[in-house]
Every structure is written in structure tokens, then in C-alpha cells.
N, C-alpha and C positions, 0 to 999 in steps of 0.2 A: 497546573502543568509544571513539570520539572524543567530545569534549565537545559538538560540534554535534549528534550523534545523541542524546546524553543529554538535551540541551535539548529536542529535538523530542519525545522520548518523554514528558518531563515536561509539555510544553505540551499534548500530546494528552490525557494523563491529567487535567490540570487542567480542560480543556474538558469531558471526560466527567463529571467530578464536578460542574462548574457546571451543565450541562444536566440532569443527574440531580436535582440539588437543585431546579432550576426546576420540574421535573415532580413534585416532592414524593415522590420515590422514595428508599428506602434502598438501600444497596449490595445487601442481600439481595433486595429486590424486583427490581432490575434484573438481577442475576445469575440469579435464578430465571426471569425472563422470557426471557432469551436463552440459557439452559441452559449457564451456566458456574458455577464455584464462586465464592462470595463472596470467598474468599482470592485467586483469580485476578483478579477485578475490582478488589480493593483494590490489588494489585500494579500493575495497569495504571494506575489512577488516581494512584498515587504515582510512576509512571515507572520502576518497578522490574521490569517484565515485558518487558525489552528484546529478548531473543533470539528469541522466538517469536510476536510479535504479528503475526497475519496480517491480510490485507485482509478475509478472510471474517469474522473476529472483529470488526474495526472496522465492517464493514457491519451485522453483527448488533446491535452496540451502537448505531449510528446509528438503525437501525430501531426498536430498543427505546426509544430516547429521542425518536423522531419528529422527527429532524433529518436534514439532508442530510450525507453523508459529508464533504463539503468543509468543513462547519462545524467538524468536529473537527480538520481538518488545517490550516486557515488560521491564520496568526499575524500579528498586527500588530507593528510595530516596538516599540511600548510594551510589549506582552506579552513580546517577546524580551528587552527591556531588563530587565524584572522578573525573568525566569527566569535571565538571566545574573548579575544581582546576587545572587540567591538561591544560585546555584551557587558564586559566589565566596565568599559567607559560609560556606557549608558546607565549602569547600576550606580556608579559614583555621582552621576549628574542628579539623581533623584534625591 
């Protein structure tokens, strides 16, 4: 998977965690609400559930968080900058 895709998965995961926190929900609460495992939700939030993240799952997450799907997919230039910097830091740690 290329770096751009990895950044997008991380960005989506970070948005999910952000909106979940705003709703005062734990990972377990949201996972139960949308009928996925806590482990799966954790992987999605960390950007590690890359190969099988479906639109249906994203729609369920958006519904569970009471946000529009586009809210999870939109990314500002500042957010991309932060994610790229984070990816570079992790790359140099290896």
C-alpha cells in the first residue's frame, strides 16, 4: 500500500476517534452499537484496518456517531501536514 493510502486510513481513523470522544463513547460502546468487535474498531481508529474497510462499515460508523460520512473523509491541509509529519517520525524510528 502506498504512503498516500496509509495517510488517508490514519486520517479517517483519527476522525472516528475524535467524533467518538466528542460523543462520550468508548470504543466498546461504539463497536457494540454498530455490531463490530472492539478490536476491529481499534484497528480502524489506528489506521491499521487497511485492506477491508468497506463503505458499509464507514456508513455504520458515521451513523453510530451521528455524523455525515463526508465528515470522516474530509481532510484539511493542516490535518494532512500533521499526519505526514507523524508518518515521517515513525519511518525514522524503524
